Every structure is written in C-alpha cells, then in structure tokens.
N, C-alpha and C positions, 0 to 999 in steps of 0.2 A: 405461583411462588415464583419471583422471577431473581436473579442476580443482580448485583450493587450494577456494574455495568453495564446490563440492558438499559437502564435509562441517562446512561451519560452521552450525550450530541456530540460526542468526539468521537464515541467509540461506533455509535451508529451509522455516521457521517465515516469513516474509516471501513466501514465493512460494506456498505456502498461504492466506495474507489477502490475497493477489494476488487468486487464483480464490475467492475466497471472493467477496470485494467484485464481481467479476464477475457473480455471480449475480443481484445488484443491480437491474444494470443494465436487467435483464430485465424486469424489472416496471416498468419507467418508459413513460412515453407514450412514444411513435415523433418527438413534437415535441423529448423532449431525447435523440437520439443523438446527435445535436451538438454538443451542449452540455454538459449538466449528467453524462451517461453516458461520454460521450467523455471527459471530466474524470477524471472518479472515475476510471476504467480504466487513464489515463496514468498519476495519480497513484498510484495501488495498483502499474502493472507496477513506476514507477519507482525504489519501495524498494527491493524485488531487485536489479534493473538495477546499482543503485547499490552495492550494497551488493560485487557482483559484480566490479565495475569496479576500488573502491577496492582490493580483496586478490588482484588481479596485479599483482606485481613493481612495487608500490609502497614508496616510506617509509613511514614512521611519519607524518608529516605530512601525504603525501598519501593515507594510509588514514582518517586521523582527515578529513580535508577531504569525502570521497566519504560515509565516515559521516554526514556533517554535514547532505551532501545526502540521504541518506537519512531524517535525518529531519524535513527540512521536506517533505519529498513527503509524507511522515507526518501532518505538523499540515494539512497541504491536504488528504488523505483525510477526517480527521475532520470538516477543514469541509466538504467533499464531503457527510459522511455527512448533515449536520444538513438541505440542503437535501431529501434525497427524503423523511427523517421531517416536513421542515416542510413538506412537500406531501403529507404522506398515499400515498407512494408503497410506505414501508415503516413495517411497526412499530413503537412505542418500545422494544417487547423487540429487534428485529432491530437499531435502533439501539445499545439497548445492547451483546446482545453482540458486534459491529464495534468498537463503541469503546471495552468489555475485551479485548476480542483485540489493537486496537493498544496501550492499557497495556503493556498485555505484552512485546510484542514492543520496548517502550525500557526495559525490567527485565532 
C-alpha cells in the first residue's frame, strides 16, 4: 500500500531534486557544514516534505497552504544556491542546471 503523495509526479521530482542538491553540500568546505550546507539540505528536503504533508487527508485550503510552504522552501533553495556559486564551491554550469531544475518544479 502506498501513500497518496508517492504517486504525485511533483513529489517524485522534488525528492530527486533534494538528492541532487545534497551532492552540492559535499563540495563545500567543512566550515560550511553547519551553516550553508545544512541550510541547503533542510530547505531542499522541505520541498518534498511539505508536498507530502499537504497531500494527506487535507482540505483544499490546507493543501494549498502546504504547497505554498513548498514554494517558499524552493525560494530558499534558490537563495542558498547563489551562495556556493558566489563562493566558487560550484561552477556556473552546475548553478544553472540546479536553477533550471528548480524552475521546472514550479511549472
């Protein structure tokens, strides 16, 4: 038996996106582990987590609220992506790939 959210394409994409972003955190220096890396992982994971929470037995307004939380987490991820790019932990191409993936989640 599956949960309803496991069949949602957006949840599946958000899960994959979170795993992709997790890989970035291993490129950051150790001193970033408890700051930027942790923030990026938590924000990326929060996207799928909120989709899942909103899809379980919620009313439409409640579901929209959790989708809104997911979108806010996505905005946080985008902001977090600028930091490793600006600090030269990831390349411009990596940044663009993840940025475009993020945009794809909203369409």
